[in-house]
PDB file of N, CA, C and O in Angstrom:
ATOM      1  N   MET A   1      15.819 -10.791   0.867  1.00  0.00           N
ATOM      2  CA  MET A   1      15.214 -10.419   2.071  1.00  0.00           C
ATOM      3  C   MET A   1      15.702  -9.108   2.633  1.00  0.00           C
ATOM      4  O   MET A   1      16.880  -8.827   2.850  1.00  0.00           O
ATOM      5  N   PRO A   2      14.500  -8.230   2.872  1.00  0.00           N
ATOM      6  CA  PRO A   2      14.936  -6.859   3.330  1.00  0.00           C
ATOM      7  C   PRO A   2      15.631  -6.865   4.715  1.00  0.00           C
ATOM      8  O   PRO A   2      15.524  -7.760   5.553  1.00  0.00           O
ATOM      9  N   THR A   3      16.295  -5.829   4.816  1.00  0.00           N
ATOM     10  CA  THR A   3      17.166  -5.559   6.122  1.00  0.00           C
ATOM     11  C   THR A   3      16.329  -4.462   6.969  1.00  0.00           C
ATOM     12  O   THR A   3      16.033  -3.383   6.457  1.00  0.00           O
ATOM     13  N   TYR A   4      15.974  -4.790   8.260  1.00  0.00           N
ATOM     14  CA  TYR A   4      15.309  -3.776   8.982  1.00  0.00           C
ATOM     15  C   TYR A   4      16.140  -3.245   9.917  1.00  0.00           C
ATOM     16  O   TYR A   4      16.999  -4.014  10.348  1.00  0.00           O
ATOM     17  N   GLU A   5      16.113  -1.947  10.421  1.00  0.00           N
ATOM     18  CA  GLU A   5      16.601  -1.282  11.455  1.00  0.00           C
ATOM     19  C   GLU A   5      15.836  -1.257  12.584  1.00  0.00           C
ATOM     20  O   GLU A   5      14.617  -1.084  12.558  1.00  0.00           O
ATOM     21  N   TYR A   6      16.578  -1.445  13.724  1.00  0.00           N
ATOM     22  CA  TYR A   6      15.751  -1.464  15.000  1.00  0.00           C
ATOM     23  C   TYR A   6      16.600  -0.594  16.055  1.00  0.00           C
ATOM     24  O   TYR A   6      17.824  -0.483  15.985  1.00  0.00           O
ATOM     25  N   GLU A   7      15.808   0.004  17.031  1.00  0.00           N
ATOM     26  CA  GLU A   7      16.446   0.788  18.080  1.00  0.00           C
ATOM     27  C   GLU A   7      15.652   0.382  19.414  1.00  0.00           C
ATOM     28  O   GLU A   7      14.424   0.379  19.499  1.00  0.00           O
ATOM     29  N   CYS A   8      16.533   0.044  20.433  1.00  0.00           N
ATOM     30  CA  CYS A   8      16.017  -0.108  21.902  1.00  0.00           C
ATOM     31  C   CYS A   8      15.855   1.129  22.394  1.00  0.00           C
ATOM     32  O   CYS A   8      16.786   1.918  22.236  1.00  0.00           O
ATOM     33  N   LYS A   9      14.689   1.554  23.070  1.00  0.00           N
ATOM     34  CA  LYS A   9      14.371   2.776  23.659  1.00  0.00           C
ATOM     35  C   LYS A   9      14.935   2.761  25.078  1.00  0.00           C
ATOM     36  O   LYS A   9      15.138   3.815  25.681  1.00  0.00           O
ATOM     37  N   ALA A  10      15.181   1.586  25.598  1.00  0.00           N
ATOM     38  CA  ALA A  10      15.722   1.569  26.923  1.00  0.00           C
ATOM     39  C   ALA A  10      17.213   1.856  26.993  1.00  0.00           C
ATOM     40  O   ALA A  10      17.676   2.682  27.780  1.00  0.00           O
ATOM     41  N   CYS A  11      17.990   1.107  26.095  1.00  0.00           N
ATOM     42  CA  CYS A  11      19.521   1.408  26.111  1.00  0.00           C
ATOM     43  C   CYS A  11      20.000   2.072  25.081  1.00  0.00           C
ATOM     44  O   CYS A  11      21.159   2.486  25.128  1.00  0.00           O
ATOM     45  N   GLY A  12      19.251   2.279  24.040  1.00  0.00           N
ATOM     46  CA  GLY A  12      19.834   2.919  22.906  1.00  0.00           C
ATOM     47  C   GLY A  12      20.487   2.198  21.828  1.00  0.00           C
ATOM     48  O   GLY A  12      20.921   2.777  20.832  1.00  0.00           O
ATOM     49  N   HIS A  13      20.568   0.856  22.024  1.00  0.00           N
ATOM     50  CA  HIS A  13      21.205  -0.019  21.133  1.00  0.00           C
ATOM     51  C   HIS A  13      20.536  -0.026  19.740  1.00  0.00           C
ATOM     52  O   HIS A  13      19.341  -0.297  19.626  1.00  0.00           O
ATOM     53  N   ARG A  14      21.318   0.274  18.685  1.00  0.00           N
ATOM     54  CA  ARG A  14      20.679   0.162  17.365  1.00  0.00           C
ATOM     55  C   ARG A  14      21.365  -1.021  16.610  1.00  0.00           C
ATOM     56  O   ARG A  14      22.562  -1.263  16.765  1.00  0.00           O
ATOM     57  N   PHE A  15      20.562  -1.742  15.792  1.00  0.00           N
ATOM     58  CA  PHE A  15      20.937  -2.987  15.129  1.00  0.00           C
ATOM     59  C   PHE A  15      20.177  -3.232  13.871  1.00  0.00           C
ATOM     60  O   PHE A  15      19.104  -2.649  13.712  1.00  0.00           O
ATOM     61  N   GLU A  16      20.639  -4.043  12.962  1.00  0.00           N
ATOM     62  CA  GLU A  16      19.940  -4.377  11.779  1.00  0.00           C
ATOM     63  C   GLU A  16      19.705  -5.952  11.760  1.00  0.00           C
ATOM     64  O   GLU A  16      20.446  -6.752  12.331  1.00  0.00           O
ATOM     65  N   LYS A  17      18.636  -6.268  11.064  1.00  0.00           N
ATOM     66  CA  LYS A  17      18.309  -7.600  11.055  1.00  0.00           C
ATOM     67  C   LYS A  17      17.673  -7.908   9.758  1.00  0.00           C
ATOM     68  O   LYS A  17      16.806  -7.162   9.303  1.00  0.00           O
ATOM     69  N   SER A  18      18.070  -8.993   9.131  1.00  0.00           N
ATOM     70  CA  SER A  18      17.553  -9.347   7.624  1.00  0.00           C
ATOM     71  C   SER A  18      16.397 -10.321   8.055  1.00  0.00           C
ATOM     72  O   SER A  18      16.656 -11.264   8.803  1.00  0.00           O
ATOM     73  N   GLN A  19      15.202 -10.112   7.619  1.00  0.00           N
ATOM     74  CA  GLN A  19      14.008 -10.760   7.881  1.00  0.00           C
ATOM     75  C   GLN A  19      13.301 -10.906   6.692  1.00  0.00           C
ATOM     76  O   GLN A  19      13.544 -10.170   5.736  1.00  0.00           O
ATOM     77  N   SER A  20      12.333 -11.898   6.641  1.00  0.00           N
ATOM     78  CA  SER A  20      11.241 -11.978   5.602  1.00  0.00           C
ATOM     79  C   SER A  20      10.248 -10.808   5.734  1.00  0.00           C
ATOM     80  O   SER A  20      10.182 -10.165   6.782  1.00  0.00           O
ATOM     81  N   ILE A  21       9.549 -10.563   4.768  1.00  0.00           N
ATOM     82  CA  ILE A  21       8.553  -9.465   4.903  1.00  0.00           C
ATOM     83  C   ILE A  21       7.370  -9.819   5.860  1.00  0.00           C
ATOM     84  O   ILE A  21       6.711  -8.984   6.478  1.00  0.00           O
ATOM     85  N   THR A  22       7.194 -11.149   5.898  1.00  0.00           N
ATOM     86  CA  THR A  22       6.020 -11.641   6.686  1.00  0.00           C
ATOM     87  C   THR A  22       6.472 -11.874   8.175  1.00  0.00           C
ATOM     88  O   THR A  22       5.610 -12.074   9.031  1.00  0.00           O
ATOM     89  N   ALA A  23       7.788 -11.853   8.496  1.00  0.00           N
ATOM     90  CA  ALA A  23       8.224 -12.099   9.874  1.00  0.00           C
ATOM     91  C   ALA A  23       7.779 -11.050  10.825  1.00  0.00           C
ATOM     92  O   ALA A  23       7.761  -9.877  10.454  1.00  0.00           O
ATOM     93  N   GLU A  24       7.424 -11.383  12.009  1.00  0.00           N
ATOM     94  CA  GLU A  24       7.140 -10.484  13.059  1.00  0.00           C
ATOM     95  C   GLU A  24       8.354  -9.498  13.289  1.00  0.00           C
ATOM     96  O   GLU A  24       9.508  -9.851  13.044  1.00  0.00           O
ATOM     97  N   ALA A  25       8.063  -8.357  13.729  1.00  0.00           N
ATOM     98  CA  ALA A  25       9.114  -7.395  14.163  1.00  0.00           C
ATOM     99  C   ALA A  25       9.781  -7.893  15.416  1.00  0.00           C
ATOM    100  O   ALA A  25       9.151  -8.614  16.190  1.00  0.00           O
ATOM    101  N   ILE A  26      11.071  -7.530  15.660  1.00  0.00           N
ATOM    102  CA  ILE A  26      11.605  -7.911  16.914  1.00  0.00           C
ATOM    103  C   ILE A  26      11.254  -7.084  17.926  1.00  0.00           C
ATOM    104  O   ILE A  26      11.145  -5.878  17.708  1.00  0.00           O
ATOM    105  N   LYS A  27      11.022  -7.632  19.206  1.00  0.00           N
ATOM    106  CA  LYS A  27      10.531  -6.780  20.327  1.00  0.00           C
ATOM    107  C   LYS A  27      11.374  -6.834  21.533  1.00  0.00           C
ATOM    108  O   LYS A  27      11.142  -6.047  22.451  1.00  0.00           O
ATOM    109  N   VAL A  28      12.417  -7.768  21.622  1.00  0.00           N
ATOM    110  CA  VAL A  28      13.239  -7.765  22.742  1.00  0.00           C
ATOM    111  C   VAL A  28      14.629  -7.460  22.275  1.00  0.00           C
ATOM    112  O   VAL A  28      15.117  -8.057  21.316  1.00  0.00           O
ATOM    113  N   CYS A  29      15.278  -6.526  22.951  1.00  0.00           N
ATOM    114  CA  CYS A  29      16.673  -5.997  22.666  1.00  0.00           C
ATOM    115  C   CYS A  29      17.622  -7.117  22.847  1.00  0.00           C
ATOM    116  O   CYS A  29      17.478  -7.840  23.833  1.00  0.00           O
ATOM    117  N   PRO A  30      18.560  -7.337  22.016  1.00  0.00           N
ATOM    118  CA  PRO A  30      19.504  -8.426  22.111  1.00  0.00           C
ATOM    119  C   PRO A  30      20.671  -8.037  23.141  1.00  0.00           C
ATOM    120  O   PRO A  30      21.464  -8.872  23.575  1.00  0.00           O
ATOM    121  N   GLN A  31      20.687  -6.689  23.481  1.00  0.00           N
ATOM    122  CA  GLN A  31      21.763  -6.298  24.334  1.00  0.00           C
ATOM    123  C   GLN A  31      21.310  -6.186  25.882  1.00  0.00           C
ATOM    124  O   GLN A  31      22.002  -6.674  26.775  1.00  0.00           O
ATOM    125  N   CYS A  32      20.188  -5.557  26.115  1.00  0.00           N
ATOM    126  CA  CYS A  32      19.683  -5.432  27.540  1.00  0.00           C
ATOM    127  C   CYS A  32      18.460  -6.290  27.823  1.00  0.00           C
ATOM    128  O   CYS A  32      18.029  -6.383  28.972  1.00  0.00           O
ATOM    129  N   HIS A  33      17.868  -6.946  26.755  1.00  0.00           N
ATOM    130  CA  HIS A  33      16.868  -8.005  26.909  1.00  0.00           C
ATOM    131  C   HIS A  33      15.516  -7.333  27.418  1.00  0.00           C
ATOM    132  O   HIS A  33      14.668  -8.037  27.965  1.00  0.00           O
ATOM    133  N   LYS A  34      15.318  -5.946  27.233  1.00  0.00           N
ATOM    134  CA  LYS A  34      14.013  -5.355  27.581  1.00  0.00           C
ATOM    135  C   LYS A  34      13.209  -5.357  26.328  1.00  0.00           C
ATOM    136  O   LYS A  34      13.734  -5.424  25.217  1.00  0.00           O
ATOM    137  N   ARG A  35      11.831  -5.275  26.540  1.00  0.00           N
ATOM    138  CA  ARG A  35      10.952  -5.151  25.411  1.00  0.00           C
ATOM    139  C   ARG A  35      10.644  -3.852  25.072  1.00  0.00           C
ATOM    140  O   ARG A  35       9.485  -3.451  25.172  1.00  0.00           O
ATOM    141  N   LYS A  36      11.593  -3.102  24.659  1.00  0.00           N
ATOM    142  CA  LYS A  36      11.371  -1.712  24.287  1.00  0.00           C
ATOM    143  C   LYS A  36      12.065  -1.410  22.896  1.00  0.00           C
ATOM    144  O   LYS A  36      12.646  -0.347  22.678  1.00  0.00           O
ATOM    145  N   VAL A  37      11.963  -2.361  22.042  1.00  0.00           N
ATOM    146  CA  VAL A  37      12.601  -2.289  20.681  1.00  0.00           C
ATOM    147  C   VAL A  37      11.576  -1.791  19.754  1.00  0.00           C
ATOM    148  O   VAL A  37      10.445  -2.273  19.813  1.00  0.00           O
ATOM    149  N   VAL A  38      11.857  -0.889  18.920  1.00  0.00           N
ATOM    150  CA  VAL A  38      10.962  -0.225  17.801  1.00  0.00           C
ATOM    151  C   VAL A  38      11.584  -0.339  16.385  1.00  0.00           C
ATOM    152  O   VAL A  38      12.782  -0.083  16.268  1.00  0.00           O
ATOM    153  N   ARG A  39      10.871  -0.700  15.321  1.00  0.00           N
ATOM    154  CA  ARG A  39      11.429  -0.774  13.954  1.00  0.00           C
ATOM    155  C   ARG A  39      11.525   0.662  13.519  1.00  0.00           C
ATOM    156  O   ARG A  39      10.558   1.420  13.601  1.00  0.00           O
ATOM    157  N   LEU A  40      12.720   1.038  13.048  1.00  0.00           N
ATOM    158  CA  LEU A  40      12.942   2.416  12.567  1.00  0.00           C
ATOM    159  C   LEU A  40      12.444   2.368  10.958  1.00  0.00           C
ATOM    160  O   LEU A  40      12.403   1.345  10.274  1.00  0.00           O
ATOM    161  N   ILE A  41      12.110   3.599  10.563  1.00  0.00           N
ATOM    162  CA  ILE A  41      11.751   3.703   9.072  1.00  0.00           C
ATOM    163  C   ILE A  41      12.906   4.301   8.481  1.00  0.00           C
ATOM    164  O   ILE A  41      13.335   5.403   8.824  1.00  0.00           O
ATOM    165  N   SER A  42      13.484   3.478   7.465  1.00  0.00           N
ATOM    166  CA  SER A  42      14.679   3.907   6.912  1.00  0.00           C
ATOM    167  C   SER A  42      14.372   4.335   5.411  1.00  0.00           C
ATOM    168  O   SER A  42      13.264   4.126   4.919  1.00  0.00           O
ATOM    169  N   SER A  43      15.409   4.944   4.706  1.00  0.00           N
ATOM    170  CA  SER A  43      15.242   5.371   3.462  1.00  0.00           C
ATOM    171  C   SER A  43      15.291   4.270   2.478  1.00  0.00           C
ATOM    172  O   SER A  43      14.907   4.499   1.331  1.00  0.00           O
ATOM    173  N   GLY A  44      15.716   3.116   2.803  1.00  0.00           N
ATOM    174  CA  GLY A  44      15.828   1.907   1.962  1.00  0.00           C
ATOM    175  C   GLY A  44      17.194   2.051   1.132  1.00  0.00           C
ATOM    176  O   GLY A  44      18.103   2.832   1.411  1.00  0.00           O
ATOM    177  N   SER A  45      17.167   1.236   0.163  1.00  0.00           N
ATOM    178  CA  SER A  45      18.355   1.236  -0.687  1.00  0.00           C
ATOM    179  C   SER A  45      18.009   1.514  -1.932  1.00  0.00           C
ATOM    180  O   SER A  45      16.843   1.290  -2.255  1.00  0.00           O
ATOM    181  N   GLY A  46      18.928   2.055  -2.896  1.00  0.00           N
ATOM    182  CA  GLY A  46      18.636   2.222  -4.336  1.00  0.00           C
ATOM    183  C   GLY A  46      18.835   0.824  -5.100  1.00  0.00           C
ATOM    184  O   GLY A  46      19.324  -0.159  -4.543  1.00  0.00           O
ATOM    185  N   ILE A  47      18.423   0.839  -6.373  1.00  0.00           N
ATOM    186  CA  ILE A  47      18.569  -0.236  -7.160  1.00  0.00           C
ATOM    187  C   ILE A  47      19.916  -0.162  -7.510  1.00  0.00           C
ATOM    188  O   ILE A  47      20.452   0.897  -7.839  1.00  0.00           O
ATOM    189  N   ILE A  48      20.575  -1.404  -7.446  1.00  0.00           N
ATOM    190  CA  ILE A  48      22.048  -1.616  -8.082  1.00  0.00           C
ATOM    191  C   ILE A  48      22.051  -2.574  -9.163  1.00  0.00           C
ATOM    192  O   ILE A  48      21.699  -3.742  -8.998  1.00  0.00           O
ATOM    193  N   PHE A  49      22.420  -2.126 -10.206  1.00  0.00           N
ATOM    194  CA  PHE A  49      22.625  -2.968 -11.436  1.00  0.00           C
ATOM    195  C   PHE A  49      24.041  -3.437 -11.478  1.00  0.00           C
ATOM    196  O   PHE A  49      24.959  -2.620 -11.548  1.00  0.00           O
ATOM    197  N   LYS A  50      24.258  -4.763 -11.436  1.00  0.00           N
ATOM    198  CA  LYS A  50      25.626  -5.336 -11.598  1.00  0.00           C
ATOM    199  C   LYS A  50      25.834  -5.912 -12.911  1.00  0.00           C
ATOM    200  O   LYS A  50      24.878  -6.491 -13.427  1.00  0.00           O
ATOM    201  N   GLY A  51      26.886  -5.845 -13.502  1.00  0.00           N
ATOM    202  CA  GLY A  51      27.224  -6.419 -14.784  1.00  0.00           C
ATOM    203  C   GLY A  51      26.973  -5.501 -15.876  1.00  0.00           C
ATOM    204  O   GLY A  51      26.580  -4.356 -15.652  1.00  0.00           O
ATOM    205  N   SER A  52      27.208  -6.003 -17.211  1.00  0.00           N
ATOM    206  CA  SER A  52      27.151  -5.168 -18.220  1.00  0.00           C
ATOM    207  C   SER A  52      25.795  -5.294 -18.859  1.00  0.00           C
ATOM    208  O   SER A  52      25.050  -6.226 -18.556  1.00  0.00           O
ATOM    209  N   GLY A  53      25.430  -4.296 -19.812  1.00  0.00           N
ATOM    210  CA  GLY A  53      24.151  -4.466 -20.472  1.00  0.00           C
ATOM    211  C   GLY A  53      23.070  -3.681 -19.995  1.00  0.00           C
ATOM    212  O   GLY A  53      21.947  -3.949 -20.420  1.00  0.00           O
ATOM    213  N   PHE A  54      23.234  -2.667 -19.105  1.00  0.00           N
ATOM    214  CA  PHE A  54      22.163  -1.880 -18.618  1.00  0.00           C
ATOM    215  C   PHE A  54      22.372  -0.450 -19.262  1.00  0.00           C
ATOM    216  O   PHE A  54      23.312   0.300 -18.997  1.00  0.00           O
ATOM    217  N   TYR A  55      21.394  -0.206 -20.107  1.00  0.00           N
ATOM    218  CA  TYR A  55      21.515   1.132 -20.681  1.00  0.00           C
ATOM    219  C   TYR A  55      20.271   2.050 -20.509  1.00  0.00           C
ATOM    220  O   TYR A  55      19.175   1.505 -20.381  1.00  0.00           O
ATOM    221  N   ALA A  56      20.357   3.313 -20.499  1.00  0.00           N
ATOM    222  CA  ALA A  56      19.125   4.113 -20.520  1.00  0.00           C
ATOM    223  C   ALA A  56      18.106   3.767 -21.506  1.00  0.00           C
ATOM    224  O   ALA A  56      16.908   3.889 -21.249  1.00  0.00           O
ATOM    225  N   THR A  57      18.544   3.338 -22.632  1.00  0.00           N
ATOM    226  CA  THR A  57      17.501   3.118 -23.822  1.00  0.00           C
ATOM    227  C   THR A  57      16.986   1.676 -23.617  1.00  0.00           C
ATOM    228  O   THR A  57      16.201   1.275 -24.477  1.00  0.00           O
ATOM    229  N   ASP A  58      17.255   0.964 -22.765  1.00  0.00           N
ATOM    230  CA  ASP A  58      16.694  -0.359 -22.638  1.00  0.00           C
ATOM    231  C   ASP A  58      15.214  -0.500 -22.375  1.00  0.00           C
ATOM    232  O   ASP A  58      14.528  -1.382 -22.891  1.00  0.00           O
ATOM    233  N   TYR A  59      14.744   0.453 -21.512  1.00  0.00           N
ATOM    234  CA  TYR A  59      13.419   0.432 -21.098  1.00  0.00           C
ATOM    235  C   TYR A  59      12.755   1.706 -21.576  1.00  0.00           C
ATOM    236  O   TYR A  59      11.713   2.000 -20.989  1.00  0.00           O
ATOM    237  N   ARG A  60      13.142   2.456 -22.468  1.00  0.00           N
ATOM    238  CA  ARG A  60      12.470   3.715 -22.886  1.00  0.00           C
ATOM    239  C   ARG A  60      11.286   3.398 -23.671  1.00  0.00           C
ATOM    240  O   ARG A  60      11.326   2.515 -24.527  1.00  0.00           O
ATOM    241  N   LYS A  61      10.169   4.111 -23.410  1.00  0.00           N
ATOM    242  CA  LYS A  61       8.834   3.905 -24.037  1.00  0.00           C
ATOM    243  C   LYS A  61       8.845   4.817 -25.273  1.00  0.00           C
ATOM    244  O   LYS A  61       9.588   5.798 -25.304  1.00  0.00           O
ATOM    245  N   GLY A  62       8.047   4.510 -26.268  1.00  0.00           N
ATOM    246  CA  GLY A  62       7.892   5.239 -27.265  1.00  0.00           C
ATOM    247  C   GLY A  62       8.363   4.627 -28.594  1.00  0.00           C
ATOM    248  O   GLY A  62       8.761   3.463 -28.557  1.00  0.00           O
ATOM    249  N   ALA A  63       8.360   5.276 -29.745  1.00  0.00           N
ATOM    250  CA  ALA A  63       8.832   4.824 -31.043  1.00  0.00           C
ATOM    251  C   ALA A  63      10.350   4.975 -31.065  1.00  0.00           C
ATOM    252  O   ALA A  63      10.942   5.730 -30.293  1.00  0.00           O
ATOM    253  N   PRO A  64      11.022   4.134 -32.092  1.00  0.00           N
ATOM    254  CA  PRO A  64      12.376   4.309 -32.102  1.00  0.00           C
ATOM    255  C   PRO A  64      12.731   5.663 -32.780  1.00  0.00           C
ATOM    256  O   PRO A  64      11.941   6.225 -33.539  1.00  0.00           O
ATOM    257  N   ALA A  65      13.954   6.157 -32.471  1.00  0.00           N
ATOM    258  CA  ALA A  65      14.390   7.536 -33.018  1.00  0.00           C
ATOM    259  C   ALA A  65      14.481   7.626 -34.532  1.00  0.00           C
ATOM    260  O   ALA A  65      14.325   8.699 -35.116  1.00  0.00           O
ATOM    261  N   SER A  66      14.729   6.508 -35.142  1.00  0.00           N
ATOM    262  CA  SER A  66      14.597   6.635 -36.720  1.00  0.00           C
ATOM    263  C   SER A  66      14.539   5.234 -37.350  1.00  0.00           C
ATOM    264  O   SER A  66      15.152   4.293 -36.845  1.00  0.00           O
ATOM    265  N   CYS A  67      13.761   5.103 -38.509  1.00  0.00           N
ATOM    266  CA  CYS A  67      13.517   3.916 -39.084  1.00  0.00           C
ATOM    267  C   CYS A  67      14.742   3.473 -39.853  1.00  0.00           C
ATOM    268  O   CYS A  67      15.414   4.257 -40.524  1.00  0.00           O
ATOM    269  N   PRO A  68      14.998   2.213 -39.730  1.00  0.00           N
ATOM    270  CA  PRO A  68      16.149   1.660 -40.449  1.00  0.00           C
ATOM    271  C   PRO A  68      15.996   1.764 -41.970  1.00  0.00           C
ATOM    272  O   PRO A  68      17.015   1.780 -42.660  1.00  0.00           O
ATOM    273  N   SER A  69      14.835   1.833 -42.509  1.00  0.00           N
ATOM    274  CA  SER A  69      14.746   1.848 -43.909  1.00  0.00           C
ATOM    275  C   SER A  69      14.675   3.420 -44.440  1.00  0.00           C
ATOM    276  O   SER A  69      14.506   3.683 -45.630  1.00  0.00           O
ATOM    277  N   SER A  70      14.805   4.296 -43.547  1.00  0.00           N
ATOM    278  CA  SER A  70      14.884   5.778 -43.890  1.00  0.00           C
ATOM    279  C   SER A  70      13.577   6.096 -44.618  1.00  0.00           C
ATOM    280  O   SER A  70      13.644   6.961 -45.491  1.00  0.00           O
ATOM    281  N   GLY A  71      12.485   5.557 -44.394  1.00  0.00           N
ATOM    282  CA  GLY A  71      11.206   6.048 -45.064  1.00  0.00           C
ATOM    283  C   GLY A  71      11.119   5.669 -46.550  1.00  0.00           C
ATOM    284  O   GLY A  71      10.082   5.931 -47.161  1.00  0.00           O
ATOM    285  N   SER A  72      12.144   5.069 -47.163  1.00  0.00           N
ATOM    286  CA  SER A  72      11.956   4.536 -48.551  1.00  0.00           C
ATOM    287  C   SER A  72      10.946   3.563 -48.922  1.00  0.00           C
ATOM    288  O   SER A  72      10.351   3.598 -49.999  1.00  0.00           O
ATOM    289  N   LYS A  73      10.757   2.682 -48.003  1.00  0.00           N
ATOM    290  CA  LYS A  73       9.699   1.683 -48.088  1.00  0.00           C
ATOM    291  C   LYS A  73       8.455   2.034 -47.269  1.00  0.00           C
ATOM    292  O   LYS A  73       8.500   1.879 -46.049  1.00  0.00           O
ATOM    293  N   PRO A  74       7.463   2.446 -47.797  1.00  0.00           N
ATOM    294  CA  PRO A  74       6.209   2.765 -46.902  1.00  0.00           C
ATOM    295  C   PRO A  74       5.658   1.341 -46.533  1.00  0.00           C
ATOM    296  O   PRO A  74       5.635   0.432 -47.363  1.00  0.00           O
ATOM    297  N   GLY A  75       5.228   1.202 -45.273  1.00  0.00           N
ATOM    298  CA  GLY A  75       4.648  -0.022 -44.896  1.00  0.00           C
ATOM    299  C   GLY A  75       5.585  -1.295 -44.818  1.00  0.00           C
ATOM    300  O   GLY A  75       5.149  -2.443 -44.905  1.00  0.00           O
ATOM    301  N   CYS A  76       6.876  -0.981 -44.650  1.00  0.00           N
ATOM    302  CA  CYS A  76       7.794  -2.020 -44.490  1.00  0.00           C
ATOM    303  C   CYS A  76       7.795  -2.673 -43.202  1.00  0.00           C
ATOM    304  O   CYS A  76       7.522  -1.990 -42.215  1.00  0.00           O
ATOM    305  N   SER A  77       8.095  -4.037 -43.057  1.00  0.00           N
ATOM    306  CA  SER A  77       7.999  -4.759 -41.881  1.00  0.00           C
ATOM    307  C   SER A  77       9.280  -4.618 -41.033  1.00  0.00           C
ATOM    308  O   SER A  77       9.390  -5.334 -40.038  1.00  0.00           O
ATOM    309  N   SER A  78      10.209  -3.786 -41.340  1.00  0.00           N
ATOM    310  CA  SER A  78      11.564  -3.708 -40.457  1.00  0.00           C
ATOM    311  C   SER A  78      11.278  -2.778 -39.260  1.00  0.00           C
ATOM    312  O   SER A  78      12.031  -2.827 -38.288  1.00  0.00           O
ATOM    313  N   CYS A  79      10.266  -1.964 -39.281  1.00  0.00           N
ATOM    314  CA  CYS A  79      10.021  -1.190 -38.176  1.00  0.00           C
ATOM    315  C   CYS A  79       9.120  -1.776 -37.055  1.00  0.00           C
ATOM    316  O   CYS A  79       8.042  -2.293 -37.349  1.00  0.00           O
ATOM    317  N   PRO A  80       9.535  -1.701 -35.833  1.00  0.00           N
ATOM    318  CA  PRO A  80       8.565  -2.304 -34.808  1.00  0.00           C
ATOM    319  C   PRO A  80       7.144  -1.707 -34.669  1.00  0.00           C
ATOM    320  O   PRO A  80       6.950  -0.506 -34.477  1.00  0.00           O
ATOM    321  N   GLY A  81       6.239  -2.562 -34.770  1.00  0.00           N
ATOM    322  CA  GLY A  81       4.833  -1.936 -34.619  1.00  0.00           C
ATOM    323  C   GLY A  81       4.204  -1.657 -36.036  1.00  0.00           C
ATOM    324  O   GLY A  81       3.036  -1.277 -36.119  1.00  0.00           O
ATOM    325  N   SER A  82       4.947  -1.841 -37.086  1.00  0.00           N
ATOM    326  CA  SER A  82       4.380  -1.663 -38.486  1.00  0.00           C
ATOM    327  C   SER A  82       3.421  -2.863 -38.902  1.00  0.00           C
ATOM    328  O   SER A  82       3.652  -4.008 -38.514  1.00  0.00           O
ATOM    329  N   ALA A  83       2.434  -2.577 -39.637  1.00  0.00           N
ATOM    330  CA  ALA A  83       1.588  -3.661 -40.224  1.00  0.00           C
ATOM    331  C   ALA A  83       2.275  -4.485 -41.184  1.00  0.00           C
ATOM    332  O   ALA A  83       3.126  -3.939 -41.887  1.00  0.00           O
ATOM    333  N   LYS A  84       2.045  -5.689 -41.323  1.00  0.00           N
ATOM    334  CA  LYS A  84       2.731  -6.652 -42.295  1.00  0.00           C
ATOM    335  C   LYS A  84       1.936  -6.792 -43.452  1.00  0.00           C
ATOM    336  O   LYS A  84       2.304  -7.526 -44.369  1.00  0.00           O
TER     337      LYS A  84
END
């Protein structure tokens, strides 16, 4: 669920709220109870990869750097994308 930032234009209270994308924006300030709350546009957060196994080469497009058979077997099936 995304976290949205809000600010009350009446009292200046800033707060965050985790809401579903389809939920309506908050309109009433939880501190002063006036209907002057606006949703702020924030920069968001970056992607955080947790755990092992994430490498720059995991999602690289294009052909592999070298063929495992070193070109000695034309048309071999050990290279990805080669004809069998």
